[in-house]
C-alpha positions, 0 to 999 in steps of 0.5 A: 842885409845878409841872409842868415841860416834860419836857425840863427837870428838876423843881425840887428844892425843893417845900415852902413855906418856912413849912411846912418846920418840923413845928411851928407858931406855936401850939405853946404855945397862947395867944400863938402862935395863928397869927392873922395876918389878911388884909391890906386890899385896898381900892382906896381910898388912905389919906390921906398919912402925917402929917409928924412934927416930927422926920421930917427928923432921922430918919436922922441920929439913928438911925445908929450908927458905933461903931468898936467893938473886935472882939477876942473877949473870951471867956475861953479854956478849954483842955479846952472848946476841944477839945469839938468836936475828934475823939477821935483828934485831941485825944488827945495834948492831952487827956493833956497837960491831964490831967497839967498843966492850967491849973486843977484843973477843966481837968484834971478835964475833960480826964481825963473826956473822955479816958476817954470817948474811950477807952471809945467806942474799946473801950479800957476798960482804958486809961480806968480810970486816968483815972477813978480817984478822979475823982469826988472832985475833979469832983463835979459829974459824980460819978454820971456818972464812976461810970457811965463806970467801970462801962462801962470795967470791963465793957469789960475783961470784969470783969462783977463789978466793973461790977455792983458799981459800978452798985450803988454808983451806985444806993446813993449817988445813988438819986434822980439820973437817972444811977441809971436808967442803973445800974438799966438795966444791972442789969436785964439780969440781974434784971428787978426793977431795970427795974420799979424804974427805970420806977417811980422814973425814968419820964421817963428815956429808958432807961425809955422804951426798956424800955417800948417793948420790953415793949410789943412783947412784950405790947402790952396794958399800959396803964401803959406806954402812959401812960408813953410818952404823957407821956415818949416824944413824940420816938419816931418811932411815938408816933402809933400808941401814942396812937391805941391809947390813945384807941381801946382804953383811952379809958374808963380814961383820966383827964383828966390822961391826956387832957391828956398825949395831947393835948399829944403829938398837938399836938407831932406836928401831928395837931391834929384828934386833939389837939382831941378829947383836949384836949376831955376834959382838965381845963378850963383856958383853954389846953386849951379853946383847943387843943380848939377850935383843933385842930378848926378846923385839922381843918376842923370849924368848927362844933365849933370855934365851940362850943368857942371859945364854951365857952372865952369862957363859962368863962374870960372874962378869960384871954388865950386868950379874946381869941384865941378871940373873934378866931377866932369872928369869923373863923369867923362868916359873918354880918358883924354877929355877927362884928363883935360878937365883935370889939367884945368883944375891943376892950372886954375885951382892949386889947392886941388892939384894933388886931388886932380893928379891922383884922379889923373893917375887913376885914369891912366892906370885904368887905361893901361898906362901904369908907368905914367900913373906911377910917375904921377903918384911919385909927383904927388909924394914929392910935390904934395907930400903933406896932402891927404892924397899923398897919405892915401898913397903911403897907406896903400903902399904900407898895406900892400907890403904888409900883405906880401909879408914885407914888414920892414917896408910896411913899417917904413911907409907907415912911419913916413905917413905919420911923419909927413901927414900928421893931420891925415885920417890915416895918421892914427892908424899908421902910427899905431901900426908902426908900433905893431910892426916894430913889435913884430920886428923885435923892437919893443921899445920903439913899439911902446913909444909908438903907442904912447905917440898915438895917445899923445897926438890922437887921443880921441881915436880908435887906435888910442884905445888899442894903444892903451890896451897894448900898454896895459891900461885897465880900459877893457880889451876885446875879451874883457870890456863886457865886464867893465862898469866904468865910473862916469862923471858928468859935467855940472853945467851945460856947454855955452852956445857960441852964437845967438842972442844973450837970451838964447844962451841964457835959456839954453844954460838954464835947460829951457831947450824948447824955448831956446830952439824956438828962439834959434829958429828966428835968429839962425838965418845963415843956414846954407853957409853957417859960420863955425860958431853958428853951426856949433850952436845949431848942433847944441840946440838940436841936441837940446830938443833930442834931435840927436841925429842932426845935432851930432851931424852938425858938430862932427861935420865941422871937421870938414871945413876947408877954408883956412880961417874956418879950419883954425876956428874948428881946431880951437873949438876942439881944444874945449871939453864942451865940444867933445862932450856935446859930440858924445852925449848921454841921451836915454842914460837911465834906460841904457843903465837899467838894461845894461845892468840887467844883461851884465853889459858895460853901459859905456859899450852899449852907449857907444853902439847906440851912438853908432847905430842911430845917433840915439834916435828912437824912431829912425828906420833904415831902408830895410826896416831896422828901427830905433836906437839899437836899430832892431830888425822887426823879425829879430825883435820878434825872435828876442821877444819870444825868448824873454816872453815879452808879449807886447812891445813897440820898437819906437819906444826907447825902453822896449828897443833897448830891452830887446837890443841889449838882449841880442847884444848879450846873445852875440857875446854868449855866442863868442865866449864874451869876446866883444870884437866878435859880438859887435861884429855879429851885431852888424853882420850876423853870427854866421858871417863872423864864424866864417871869418874866424874859420878863414882868418884865424884869431891870433891877433885881434888887430889883424883880424879887424883889418881882414874883415872883408865887409868894409861896412862891418870893419868900419862899424867895429872901429867906430863902436870902440872909438865911441867907447874910448871917447866916452871913457876918456871924457867921462871917466876920471881915472882914464882921463887923468892917466891919458893927460900924463901922455897927451898935453892936448887932452890935459888942456881939454879937461881944464877948459870950458867954453865961455867960462 
């Protein structure tokens, strides 16, 4: 974090937006290896973009004016619509539905949900009539109904009946995960049941719980530590268990044990330790890759090189080998040897040719061979025009020409990028700047068409929001967004998981997220390389239990799938509203609304900032100590607390954290006359830095100012926060959503979709 003058409070945000997540893009190894290569820094300009025959028809051919009807087509399910309502507020409605629901399923759901509420309110006796015989008409949750009946019986003090019901559950459903719950309760009076639970249901959270307890009593139990390494990765202290396994029992571990330990280390981002575990795991391509990649991330380049070479030798045609060769080139100090590795990629892995060519151009550029590097760049543009690396080149050229004042050339490069690389990460920005530069060139109609094109084709991007602003939409500009109080229309029912059993889906839809999570820990067995459906489901289940950081990570990281069939699955998933609303959730909404109203802040802007800062995690800490949802620095919290006379507070408490964070966000707004661009940038980099940038760059054009922010972290932070804001607006505000649907067919189809309905 930057040091501020002592008269100014320090910025609350101190973490790079890209490091908020505790995972990285190489979670599953091969295709997610974090392989972005440095851009071309040559001062030599490429030749101008080729004039394509259909260039002049580009805008008109792509614009969509759907005029689609936005009426919500999802069916209404009465009980499911109550899943997110508090037990107190839904009691009467549930009883009415239980007695006279529109369908037998709806009545069964209402009975179950009402019984659950009563049990949680310690009114087990009143719950029993609702559960009576329910397992016969609601068979999908029959084991769960027996478990709830046992809990209700225990709550009434009838221990004998509760024991009998638990016994019946084990007898009738011995292989069902819910049997582990029964064995857990039975084991309270007879520990033999716990032995059976661990043996028969090792992945169940109850088995993990018992293993932890037994290890506290006797730490020297290798089998229980093995169980935790495989099934207790979510435990906060799992790292110490893994360390003990390595140091105290290394000689007794099997290769499969080492693979499990490696994966667990990888999950908690201890990549150096993961590398050593994977080095002893069965020699698969992904295990060898992680053994090498982990060593590289641990700054042990020589070890990483040796292991990458072993992977190339053992698995010459696997996809991980292509990544290994690129990494070998990256680690190699001698240009000729690095180029030899890249030539192997070009000859053996055609899908990575463009990437290898660009790496080759970088090496030649650094070796003072700019003309050869330029030829390779032109080869990429010609032979791999649709690749992300060609898009990188085009955007570099657009920016370089803009900086030297050649707006026409910048416009041409950006336009070609948007045309040739419509799926590139640069495409929304390029299409937007086509409009900005067209306006500077006096072509106002073309500028308007460009902004409409961005809205039509990239409706979820930061540049869609900027386009809407420049088209005059009432969505809040940098100077007015603070005062907005947008209407929010939340979905009536939950999204439906795409993987897992029917029972898991039913529990999740009913809002029984903790039970769904427990069931998912047993059912989800493909954690290293999950399917698209499994990863989507995993994200939903994590969000359901407020594991928001990992939940959002799982959902957003679907975009990094590389296999063509998986990319198609992800593209299909993104056509559904469920995906986007899960990606942009509303945790802690009541606290956010309360403090936003008190500080006169747009609650969607506050939500957007929290999503970027912490992914809604109350206890997350950055490496410099920024804490909680709004990533409040302790010294800043103390300063703010003095301003508002707050004597006691806990930064890990959402109420306190949002109270302090919103006050500071109000402060940064007041510092800059309610300009939210400066306020949000100050939140990340500090008021002193922003004041310096205004003095250096001026403020004639906010979009140009954002581009000129010299801290890449803060530039990305500003764009991410306002992209979040725009997505909350387009997904939950009916007015903006309806207007956007007039320009974007994909958005119109989105709001009329609902997964599994």
